[in-house]
C-alpha positions as CSV (number, residue, x, y, z in Angstrom):
1,M,-146.1,86.8,75.4
2,E,-144.4,83.7,76.5
3,A,-141.6,82.4,74.4
4,A,-141.2,78.7,73.8
5,S,-138.1,78.5,71.7
6,G,-136.7,75.2,72.9
7,L,-137.5,71.7,74.1
8,R,-135.7,69.6,76.7
9,S,-135.6,65.9,77.2
10,P,-136.8,64.4,80.5
11,R,-133.8,63.4,82.6
12,C,-135.1,59.9,83.4
13,L,-134.9,58.7,79.8
14,R,-132.1,56.5,78.5
15,K,-131.4,54.0,75.8
16,A,-131.9,50.5,77.0
17,P,-129.2,47.8,76.7
18,G,-129.5,45.6,73.6
19,F,-131.3,48.2,71.7
20,S,-131.8,47.5,68.0
21,S,-130.2,50.0,65.7
22,R,-133.5,50.4,63.8
23,S,-135.7,50.6,66.8
24,C,-137.8,53.2,68.5
25,L,-137.5,51.7,72.0
26,L,-139.8,51.7,74.9
27,A,-137.5,51.0,77.8
28,I,-138.7,50.0,81.3
29,H,-136.7,51.8,83.9
30,G,-135.9,50.8,87.4
31,T,-138.3,49.8,90.1
32,N,-141.0,52.4,89.3
33,S,-141.7,50.7,85.9
34,S,-141.4,54.0,84.0
35,L,-141.9,53.6,80.3
36,S,-140.1,55.7,77.8
37,F,-140.3,56.0,74.0
38,D,-136.9,56.4,72.6
39,P,-136.5,56.8,68.8
40,K,-132.9,56.2,67.9
41,P,-133.1,54.8,64.3
42,R,-130.2,53.7,62.2
43,Y,-131.3,56.0,59.4
44,S,-129.8,59.4,60.2
45,T,-132.2,62.3,60.3
46,L,-132.2,65.6,62.1
47,W,-135.9,65.4,62.8
48,L,-135.5,62.2,64.8
49,K,-132.3,62.9,66.6
50,S,-131.7,64.9,69.8
51,D,-129.3,67.8,69.6
52,S,-126.5,65.9,71.4
53,S,-126.5,63.1,68.9
54,I,-126.1,65.1,65.7
55,S,-122.8,64.2,64.2
56,L,-120.8,65.6,61.3
57,S,-117.5,64.6,59.6
58,K,-116.5,68.2,59.7
59,Q,-117.4,70.6,62.5
60,G,-118.8,73.8,61.3
61,R,-120.3,72.3,58.3
62,R,-123.9,73.2,57.4
63,L,-126.2,70.1,57.7
64,F,-128.9,71.1,55.3
65,G,-129.6,73.6,52.6
66,A,-132.9,75.1,51.6
67,R,-135.4,72.9,49.9
68,R,-138.9,73.8,48.9
69,S,-141.9,71.8,49.9
70,I,-144.6,71.3,47.2
71,G,-147.8,69.4,47.7
72,V,-149.9,67.3,45.5
73,R,-152.2,69.8,43.8
74,A,-155.8,69.3,42.8
75,S,-157.2,71.1,39.7
76,S,-160.0,73.6,40.4
77,S,-162.4,75.4,38.2
78,S,-162.6,78.4,40.5
79,S,-160.5,81.4,40.3
80,E,-158.7,80.5,43.5
81,S,-155.4,78.7,43.3
82,S,-155.5,75.0,43.7
83,L,-154.7,73.8,47.2
84,P,-152.3,70.9,48.1
85,I,-153.8,67.8,49.6
86,A,-150.4,66.8,51.0
87,P,-147.2,68.7,51.6
88,L,-144.9,66.2,49.9
89,Q,-144.5,66.1,46.1
90,L,-144.2,62.7,44.6
91,E,-141.5,62.6,42.0
92,S,-141.2,59.1,40.5
93,P,-143.4,58.2,37.5
94,I,-145.4,55.8,39.7
95,G,-145.8,58.5,42.4
96,Q,-147.0,61.1,39.9
97,F,-149.5,58.6,38.4
98,L,-150.9,57.8,41.8
99,S,-151.0,61.5,42.7
100,Q,-153.3,62.1,39.7
101,I,-155.6,59.2,40.7
102,L,-155.6,60.4,44.3
103,V,-156.8,63.8,43.2
104,S,-159.4,62.8,40.6
105,H,-160.5,59.3,41.7
106,P,-159.2,58.4,45.2
107,H,-161.5,55.4,45.4
108,L,-159.5,53.8,42.5
109,L,-156.2,54.2,44.3
110,P,-156.0,50.7,45.9
111,A,-156.6,49.0,42.5
112,A,-153.9,51.2,40.9
113,V,-151.5,50.4,43.7
114,D,-152.1,46.7,43.3
115,Q,-151.3,47.0,39.6
116,Q,-148.1,48.9,40.3
117,L,-147.0,46.5,43.0
118,E,-147.5,43.6,40.6
119,Q,-145.3,45.3,38.0
120,L,-142.6,46.0,40.6
121,Q,-142.7,42.4,41.7
122,T,-142.3,41.3,38.0
123,D,-139.3,43.7,37.6
124,R,-137.7,42.5,40.8
125,E,-138.0,38.8,39.8
126,A,-136.6,39.5,36.3
127,E,-133.6,41.3,37.9
128,K,-133.0,38.3,40.2
129,N,-133.2,35.8,37.3
130,K,-130.9,37.8,35.0
131,E,-127.5,36.2,34.9
132,E,-124.6,38.3,35.9
133,P,-122.0,38.6,33.1
134,A,-118.6,36.9,33.4
135,P,-116.1,39.1,35.2
136,S,-114.5,41.4,32.7
137,G,-113.5,44.6,34.5
138,T,-115.7,47.5,33.5
139,D,-118.6,45.4,32.2
140,I,-119.4,43.9,35.6
141,V,-119.0,47.3,37.3
142,L,-121.5,48.8,34.9
143,Y,-123.9,45.9,35.2
144,R,-123.9,46.2,39.0
145,R,-124.3,49.9,38.8
146,I,-127.4,49.6,36.6
147,A,-128.8,47.0,38.9
148,E,-128.3,49.4,41.8
149,V,-130.0,52.3,40.0
150,K,-133.0,50.1,39.2
151,A,-133.2,48.9,42.9
152,N,-133.2,52.5,44.1
153,E,-135.9,53.4,41.6
154,R,-138.1,50.6,42.9
155,R,-137.4,51.7,46.5
156,T,-138.4,55.2,45.7
157,A,-141.6,54.0,44.0
158,L,-142.4,51.8,47.0
159,E,-142.0,54.8,49.4
160,E,-144.3,56.9,47.3
161,I,-146.9,54.1,47.1
162,L,-146.8,54.0,50.9
163,Y,-147.3,57.8,51.1
164,A,-150.1,57.8,48.5
165,L,-152.0,55.1,50.5
166,V,-151.5,57.1,53.8
167,I,-152.9,60.2,52.2
168,Q,-155.8,58.3,50.7
169,K,-156.8,57.2,54.3
170,F,-156.9,60.8,55.3
171,V,-159.0,61.6,52.3
172,E,-161.4,58.8,53.1
173,A,-161.7,60.1,56.7
174,D,-162.5,63.6,55.4
175,V,-159.4,65.0,57.2
176,S,-157.4,67.7,55.5
177,L,-153.6,67.5,56.2
178,V,-151.8,70.6,57.5
179,P,-150.2,72.4,54.5
180,A,-146.5,73.2,54.4
181,I,-145.8,75.6,57.2
182,S,-144.1,78.9,56.5
183,Q,-143.7,82.1,58.5
184,S,-146.2,84.8,57.7
185,T,-144.9,88.0,56.2
186,D,-146.7,89.7,59.2
187,P,-144.4,88.9,62.2
188,S,-147.3,89.3,64.5
189,S,-149.4,86.7,62.6
190,R,-149.8,83.1,63.6
191,V,-149.2,80.2,61.2
192,D,-152.0,77.9,62.2
193,H,-154.9,79.0,60.0
194,W,-155.9,75.5,59.1
195,P,-159.4,74.3,60.0
196,P,-159.8,72.4,63.3
197,Q,-160.0,68.6,62.7
198,D,-159.4,67.3,66.3
199,E,-162.7,65.5,66.7
200,K,-162.3,63.7,63.3
201,L,-158.8,62.7,64.2
202,E,-159.7,61.4,67.7
203,R,-162.4,59.2,66.2
204,L,-159.9,57.4,64.1
205,H,-158.4,55.7,67.1
206,S,-159.8,53.1,69.5
207,P,-160.9,54.3,73.0
208,E,-157.9,52.5,74.6
209,A,-155.4,54.1,72.1
210,Y,-156.9,57.5,72.6
211,E,-156.3,57.3,76.4
212,M,-152.6,56.9,75.6
213,I,-152.8,59.7,73.0
214,K,-154.2,62.0,75.7
215,N,-151.2,61.1,78.0
216,H,-148.9,61.8,75.1
217,L,-150.5,65.3,74.6
218,A,-150.4,66.0,78.3
219,L,-146.7,65.2,78.4
220,I,-145.9,67.6,75.6
221,L,-148.3,70.4,76.3
222,G,-148.7,70.0,80.1
223,Q,-150.8,72.8,81.6
224,R,-151.3,74.3,78.1
225,L,-153.3,71.3,76.9
226,S,-156.6,73.1,77.5
227,D,-155.3,76.5,76.7
228,S,-156.0,76.3,73.0
229,N,-156.1,80.0,72.2
230,S,-152.8,81.2,73.6
231,V,-150.1,81.9,71.1
232,A,-146.4,81.6,71.5
233,P,-143.3,81.9,69.3
234,I,-141.8,78.4,69.1
235,S,-138.8,77.0,67.3
236,K,-139.8,75.5,64.0
237,L,-137.1,72.9,64.3
238,R,-138.4,71.7,67.7
239,I,-141.9,71.5,66.4
240,G,-140.7,69.4,63.5
241,Q,-138.9,67.1,65.8
242,V,-142.0,66.7,68.0
243,Y,-144.1,66.0,64.9
244,A,-141.7,63.3,63.5
245,A,-141.4,61.5,66.8
246,S,-145.2,61.7,67.2
247,V,-145.6,59.9,63.9
248,M,-143.3,57.2,65.2
249,Y,-145.3,57.0,68.4
250,G,-148.5,56.6,66.4
251,Y,-146.9,53.8,64.4
252,F,-146.0,52.0,67.6
253,L,-149.4,52.7,69.2
254,K,-151.4,51.2,66.3
255,R,-149.2,48.2,66.3
256,V,-149.7,47.4,69.9
257,D,-153.4,48.4,69.8
258,Q,-154.0,46.0,66.9
259,R,-152.6,43.1,69.0
260,F,-154.5,44.3,72.1
261,Q,-157.9,44.4,70.3
262,L,-157.3,40.9,68.9
263,E,-156.5,39.5,72.3
264,K,-159.4,41.4,73.8
265,S,-161.8,39.8,71.3
266,M,-160.3,36.4,72.0
267,K,-160.4,37.0,75.7
268,T,-156.7,36.1,76.0
269,L,-155.5,39.4,77.7
270,P,-152.9,38.9,80.5
271,W,-155.4,39.7,83.2
272,G,-157.9,37.2,81.9
273,S,-161.5,37.6,83.0
274,D,-163.8,40.6,82.7
275,K,-163.8,40.8,86.5
276,E,-160.1,41.3,86.5
277,E,-160.4,44.0,83.8
278,I,-162.9,45.8,85.8
279,A,-160.7,45.6,88.9
280,I,-157.8,47.1,86.9
281,K,-159.9,49.9,85.7
282,Q,-161.1,50.7,89.2
283,A,-157.5,50.6,90.5
284,M,-156.3,53.1,87.9
285,P,-155.6,56.7,89.0
286,D,-158.7,59.0,88.9
287,E,-158.7,61.4,86.0
288,S,-158.9,64.3,88.4
289,R,-155.6,63.5,89.9
290,P,-152.2,64.0,88.3
291,F,-150.7,60.7,87.1
292,T,-147.1,60.6,88.2
293,E,-146.4,57.0,89.1
294,S,-145.3,55.8,85.7
295,R,-145.6,57.3,82.2
296,I,-145.1,56.9,78.6
297,S,-142.7,59.5,77.5
298,N,-140.4,60.4,74.6
299,P,-136.9,61.9,74.7
300,E,-137.7,63.6,71.4
301,L,-141.0,64.9,72.9
302,P,-139.8,66.9,75.9
303,S,-141.8,69.6,77.6
304,W,-141.7,73.2,76.3
305,S,-139.1,75.3,78.2
306,S,-141.1,78.4,78.7
307,P,-143.0,79.2,82.0
308,G,-146.4,77.6,82.3
309,F,-145.4,74.5,80.3
310,N,-145.2,71.0,81.8
311,K,-141.9,70.5,83.5
312,G,-141.3,66.9,83.0
313,A,-144.2,65.0,84.5
314,V,-147.4,64.2,82.7
315,G,-149.8,67.0,83.1
316,N,-153.0,67.1,85.1
317,G,-155.7,65.0,83.7
318,A,-153.5,62.3,82.3
319,K,-154.2,58.8,83.5
320,S,-153.3,55.2,83.0
321,S,-155.1,52.9,80.6
322,L,-155.7,49.3,79.8
323,L,-153.6,49.5,76.8
324,R,-150.7,50.9,78.8
325,S,-151.1,48.1,81.3
326,Y,-151.0,45.7,78.4
327,V,-147.8,47.1,77.0
328,M,-146.2,46.9,80.5
329,S,-146.9,43.2,80.4
330,F,-144.6,42.6,77.5
331,D,-141.3,41.0,78.0
332,S,-138.2,42.9,76.8
333,D,-137.9,41.0,73.5
334,T,-141.6,41.5,72.6
335,L,-141.4,45.2,73.5
336,Q,-138.3,45.8,71.4
337,R,-139.9,44.1,68.4
338,Y,-143.1,46.2,68.7
339,V,-141.3,49.5,68.9
340,T,-139.2,48.9,65.7
341,I,-140.0,50.8,62.5
342,R,-139.9,47.7,60.3
343,S,-138.8,49.1,57.0
344,K,-136.4,51.7,55.8
345,E,-139.1,52.9,53.3
346,A,-141.5,53.7,56.2
347,F,-138.8,55.6,58.0
348,T,-137.8,57.5,54.9
349,I,-141.5,58.6,54.4
350,I,-141.6,59.9,57.9
351,E,-138.5,62.0,57.3
352,K,-139.6,63.3,53.8
353,H,-143.1,64.1,55.0
354,T,-141.8,66.1,58.0
355,E,-139.3,67.9,55.8
356,A,-142.0,68.8,53.3
357,L,-144.2,70.1,56.1
358,F,-141.6,72.2,58.0
359,G,-138.9,72.7,55.4
360,R,-135.3,71.6,55.5
361,P,-133.6,73.4,58.4
362,E,-130.3,75.0,58.2
363,I,-128.3,73.9,61.2
364,V,-124.6,74.6,61.8
365,I,-122.4,72.7,64.2
366,T,-119.8,75.0,65.8
367,P,-116.1,74.0,66.2
368,Q,-117.0,73.4,69.9
369,G,-119.5,70.7,68.8
370,T,-122.6,72.7,69.8
371,I,-125.5,73.7,67.6
372,D,-125.6,77.3,66.3
373,S,-129.3,78.0,66.4
374,S,-129.1,81.6,65.2
375,K,-130.9,80.6,61.9
376,D,-133.5,78.6,63.7
377,E,-136.8,80.1,62.7
378,L,-139.4,81.0,65.3
379,I,-143.0,80.7,64.3
380,K,-146.1,81.9,66.1
381,I,-148.6,79.1,66.7
382,S,-151.4,78.6,69.1
383,F,-151.4,75.6,71.5
384,G,-154.6,74.5,69.9
385,G,-152.6,74.4,66.6
386,L,-149.9,72.4,68.3
387,R,-152.5,69.9,69.5
388,R,-153.9,69.6,66.0
389,L,-150.4,69.0,64.6
390,I,-149.6,66.2,67.2
391,L,-152.9,64.5,66.6
392,E,-152.3,64.5,62.9
393,A,-148.8,63.1,63.3
394,I,-150.0,60.3,65.5
395,T,-152.7,59.4,63.0
396,F,-150.2,59.6,60.2
397,G,-148.1,57.0,62.0
398,S,-151.1,54.8,62.6
399,F,-152.0,54.9,59.0
400,L,-148.4,54.2,58.0
401,W,-148.5,51.0,60.0
402,D,-151.7,49.9,58.2
403,V,-150.5,50.6,54.7
404,E,-147.0,49.1,55.3
405,G,-148.6,45.8,56.2
406,Y,-151.0,46.0,53.2
407,V,-148.2,46.7,50.7
408,D,-145.9,44.0,52.2
409,S,-148.6,41.4,51.7
410,R,-148.4,42.1,48.0
411,Y,-144.8,43.0,47.5
412,H,-142.6,41.7,50.3
413,F,-140.1,44.3,51.5
414,V,-140.3,44.3,55.3
415,T,-137.4,42.6,57.0
416,N,-138.6,40.8,60.2
């Protein structure tokens, strides 16, 4: 059995100059126009950082303790235990209220969300209009502390509204999310017992976006892309990092695809006429040849390190696409803007959802500054299961982009 306990980053990747601290950057490198997807957000999270960038105030300190992951549960009249529809438990009063609606009457969720956003807006305006008391020592400190607590409560409620709306989109698409992943008591058993949903997930993306998704899958799985039944023990931490970065990739992909589809409908694409579009399609590498000339890659989505995995180049069957050509036409400022996770709330949801799905890892930094991976759990999973996880993550990011815009149109929180 092949072991796949680690991931490595492609050597060609780097962070581009002028990179925004909250961006997930696509950098164009050198003369070969290589594209890379580089998530280096300001908001620190183990899931979205490469090993070399993990920092601690004290070496040898444990980064995370154990934390359980509980899903939103639906009531059932059968003798079987109720199953979670999402791995993350919503904890705020608004989140719990929306969870109940999501389980019992999901079609009513948008109306309930609008009502809650209206109340949040009212509360925020009232807080702004409230006069701060005259400086008097402890009184003003207490006042500001209360205001800070209320702002944090609104932020948490906003995060959980975003999450509930994302889950509702999965429910509407009749796609069940992967439940929280835990190692089986049988060490020889695999963890991916969830039903296949690949075709449903693929249909949720435009043809142009799906071409880029196939390239993304080929980069991660390489020659194992079509080997869905093989099983390997793989680092749970690494799979979690791949999942989180794939969510961010899906967010970016939906953002650029939305603009691409608009320009396509208005016939304002950079290459202009339909004849030019046909010429570009004909000039693209054939699907039967390996595509190595330029690629979309991700330093947090490196190839698996075991034999038989892709060793850094996009695997056989990957090819260019019109959407990729469209992205390559962006100037650096436009590109940087489009690869930015726009709100802290969206970023936090990615982190919390990933942690709920994979658990909170226990990682220790040694006095030498390296990672002690002795407690890193290995889970047995098929490559078909990995493909399913990555497709779900990309779709989660795509939905997150949609609902972030919807919520911001009713309760402005995105900083442009």
